[in-house]
Structure formats: C-alpha cells, structure tokens
N, C-alpha and C positions, 0 to 999 in steps of 0.2 A: 347451450346450443346441442342438438342431438348429432349423431354420428351422420345420418343423410344429409343435415344441415352443412357440416365441415364438407362432406364428399363433395356436394354441389358447389361450395365455396373453392374448393381445389380447383372444380372443372373450371369454373368462372375466372379464375386466377389465370388459369392456361389458356383459357379462350381471349381475356383480354389483352394479355402479352403477346399472343399470336396476331391478334388485330392492330396492336401497338406497332409490332416489327414488321407486320405483311408477309410474314413466314412463320414455319414451325418453329417456336422457341427451342432454344438449347438449354442445357442446365446452367451453362455460364451466363445466361440472360436473366436468369434471377438469383435472388440473392440466397445464401445457404439455408435460412429459416423457411423460406419458401419451397426451396428444393426438398427438404426433410417434410414439412407439412404436405407437400402433394406425395411424396414417396409414401408417407405414413396412411394416407387416405386412398389412394390410388394405384399402389405398388410400383414396380420398376417405371423408370421413366418412359420407355417406349409404350409400355402399357397403359400409362397415364395419359399419353397423348392420343391412344387408341379410345380409352374411356371418353375422354373429351370430345371424340369427333373431329380431330384435328387430322388424324393418320388413318388409313385403313388398317382392319385387323389383319396382321399375318400370320397368326399361330390362333388356332381354336382354343379355347380354354378348357380345361381338364374336364370341369364340371358336363361341357358340350360335347366333348369327346365319350364321356363316361356315358350320356344320355342316349347318345347315337349308337354306342356299343350294345345297350340295354335293348334297342329298339331292333336291331338287327337279330339278336338271340332271341327276342319274342316273337319276330316275323319267322325265323328257321324253325323253333318248336311249333308255330302254328301250322306251317306247311309240312313238316315231320307228322303231325298229328292229322292233318287232312290226307297226306298219302296213305299212312297206316289205314285209315277208314276206308280208301279207295281198293287197297289191297288184299283186304279182309272182308268183302262183302257176306261171305258164307258165315262168319262170326256174327256180325249184325244180324242175320235172318234167325240164327241159333236163339241168342240174346231175345228176340223178339218172340219165338214159340215158347221159350221159357215163361212167359210173362202171364 
C-alpha cells in the first residue's frame, strides 16, 4: 500500500466516523491505533479534519504562505523595474543610439 493510499484510507476513516456520528469526530471517538494512524498520515488532528474536508481551513499552510510571499516579491520587483524604466527614458534613448 503506497503512501497516497494510506493517506486516502485515513481520510476515508475520518469521513466514515463523521457520517456514523453525524458530527465532527473527536479523538476520543476513535481507537488509539486509529488516532495514531490518522496523525501519522495527516498531521495534528485539527489539520486532519481539514484535510478530510470536514472542517474549514483555519490557518493557511506554510507552503501556501511561502508561495504568496514569493509572488508578492516578484510583483514588487516587476513594478520597481517598470518604474525604473519610466523614470529614465533618456538612458533608454542613449542605449538605442549606441546600437
């Protein structure tokens, strides 16, 4: 059984328990072995509930925050380059004259 298969199995376990209970499952609703398996594959219990789609995401992941930060930095660099080009048109003309 691959890692993705085990992750899917952990998600299905949570979803089945939620359907059976008619509410969000708690750690106490599951056996210690099931809780351990879920936490191994999906992380802390609140994040596991989010991964299973049973609970809305409350905190963005570090990877998502990092991606957003890189996009903002790239946008700032692009805008700075554009402003630099607009501020120095005489330099651009000199470069064309040298060709």
